[in-house]
N, C-alpha and C positions, 0 to 999 in steps of 0.2 A: 490506511494503506492496505491493499488487498494482495494476498499471496496465495498461489496455487501450489500444493504439494503433490507430486506424482511419485508415489512410493508404494511398492507392493508388500513390504514387510509391515504387518499389522502393528507390532510393538513400536517400530520406529515411527510409523505414520501417526499413531495415537500420541506418542511422546512429542513429536514436532508440533502437531496441531494444538495440543494443550499448552506447550511452552510459548509458542508464538501468539496464541490468543491471549494468554496472560500478559504478554509483552505489549498488547494493545493493537495487534494486527487483526484484520478480518481474514480468515483462513478457510480455504476449500481443500479437501483431500480426496484424491482418486487413486485407485490401486492398479491401474494398467495403462499401458502406453497409448492405446487407441482412444480411450476416454480422455486421457490427459491431453493428447493432441487436439481433440475436438474442443475441449474447454479452453485451451490456450489460444486457439484460433478464433473462437466465437465470443469469448468474454474478455472483459477489460481487467488485466492484472498489472500490478506494479512490479512483481517479481514471481518467477517460477523456480521452485526447488525441484530439480529433476533427477531422479535416480536413473543410472545408465542401464542397469540390468532389470528389465521389466517384462512381464508377460504381454503377449499380444503384439507389441511393437517396442523395440528397445529405445532407450533414451537418445542414442545417436540419431536414429531416424526421426524421432520427434523434434529434436533440435534442428536437424537439417531442413525439415519441412516448415518449421516455425520461422526460420531465418529467411525463407523465400519472400515472406510478406510482412513479418513483424519484427520489431526491435525490442520487444519485452526483455528485461534483464533475466538472466538464467544463472542459477547456482547449481552446478552439477554435483551430485551426491552419489557415491558408489563405494562398494567394498574394495574395488580395484584401485590401488594407489600407485601404479607404475607411472614413471615420468612420461612414457609415450602416450598413455591415456590422458594425462593432464594436458600435454601439448595438443593432442588431437581435439580434445574438448574446447580448448581456448581458440584453436585455429578454426573450428567450426562455428564459433560465435558465442561460446559460453563466456560469462563474465567472471566466474570464479569456479574453483574446484575444491571440494572437501571430501577426504576419504573417511570411510568408516573403519573402526568406531570413532566417534567424534565427541567432543565436549560441547554441550549445548551453549555455554557462554561464548565459545569461539564461533559457533554457527551464527548466533545472534549478532555478534560483532561484525561478521562478514555480511550478513543480511543488511544491517544498517549502513555499512560502508558502501555496498552496491547501490542501495537506494539513494545515498547522498551523491554518489557519482552520477546518478540519473538526473540530478538537479542542474539547472543552468550554471555553467562555470564551476561545476563541482561545489555548489553552495552548501554550506553547513547550516544555513538558516534561510528563512523566508521573511520578507518584510513588506508590509503594506502600510504606508503612512508611518505612525509611531507604534505600530503593533509588530512585534518580532517573535517569530517562532523558531526556537533553537532545536534543530533536528538531532543534534548530537546529545544534548542534555535532556531533550524531550520536555522542554518547558517553554512557556510564553511569557512575554513581558509587554507592558503598555506604559509608555512614558517612564520607563525604568522600573515600574512596579511589577513584581512577580505575580503572575496569575496562576492559581492552582487549578489544574485540569485533570479530570479522570481520563482513563485510557481512551474511551470513546469520544470524549470531548476533544482530546488531542487529535484523534483521527479525523473528526469532523472539521476542525479548524484547519488541519493540514490540507484536506481536500479543497476547502473553500479558498485558501490562500494560494495553493498550487494552481488553481484554475480561476484566479482572480479576474474579474470582469466578465466571466462566463456565467450565464444563467443556468443553474443546475436544477433540473426537475427533482421533485421529491423521490421519484423512482430511482434516479441515479444515485442520490444520496443514500437511500435505503440499501441499495445493492452494494455500494462501495464501503459503507461504514458498518452496516449490520449484516451484510450478506443475506438479505431477505428481499422477497418480492414485495413491492409496495401495494398495500391494501388501502383503498380510499377511506375505509372506516377506521384506520389506525392513525393515531396522531403522534407516533413515536418521533418522527422527523420534526414536526412542528414543536413538540415539547422540548426536544434536544436543542433546537435553534433558540428557543426562549431562554433556556438555561445558559447557553453559550453567550448570548447577547448580554445577559445580566452580568456576566463576568468580564467580557471584553469591550462592551459598548456603553453600558448604562452610566458609568462614571467618567467617561472620556469623550473627547472630541478629536476628530470628526467621527460620526457614526459610520461604521464600515459594513455591517451586515444588513442587507436590504431585502425586503419582500417584493417580488414581482408578481402581482396578482394574476392568478390563473396559470402561472408558469413555474415558479419555484423561488429559489434564493440566489443571491449574488453577493460576493464580498468585493467591494471596491471603494475607493475614495471618491466622493462626489463633492461638487460645489454646493454651497448653501442653498442655491435655488433648486438643486436636484434632490435634496434630502427628503 
């Protein structure tokens, strides 16, 4: 899952990026409203943490412009904690509001809650065949067996399951999971897929993670003739 932080306070931005990265998210951080708006409008994020008081262009303007064309979830973050500001933010299309100073555990809980709300029917889990990904507990099971995943493996499996049936190019996977541009000489995506397959596919049926030659990878349940 990919998060954009738009926050001009260096200490807060560093703190958020470090904590969210350790929690398994792919995180970008920019320090002004103009750059934040450009990234939000041109790149694919699951959530934007948006400070209201920003240089260049304030958070209200960024949110207003974003909502003209995008439905990306937004958590508003600001030192101003007045009720009127909360109401304004929510009415403009913000998904939640957190005043500074804040406890990181609370922010993380709000982030996960917002992301769960973005799932169909407010789902707390994803399921394809007998593979279940629990978004609340951040764990996977297959035929009832618990599968131990690293933070990056969880993010990779979440991406594949969320977009099941869709062929994902290596470039998309690299951008969404590792926040990196894909280099054809780098095998990080292929190596990660191999490790993930070993955990979720090798000892189970049906096989769910498939290679589409020359195109990328797809997670879907196929008939025996399609395997």
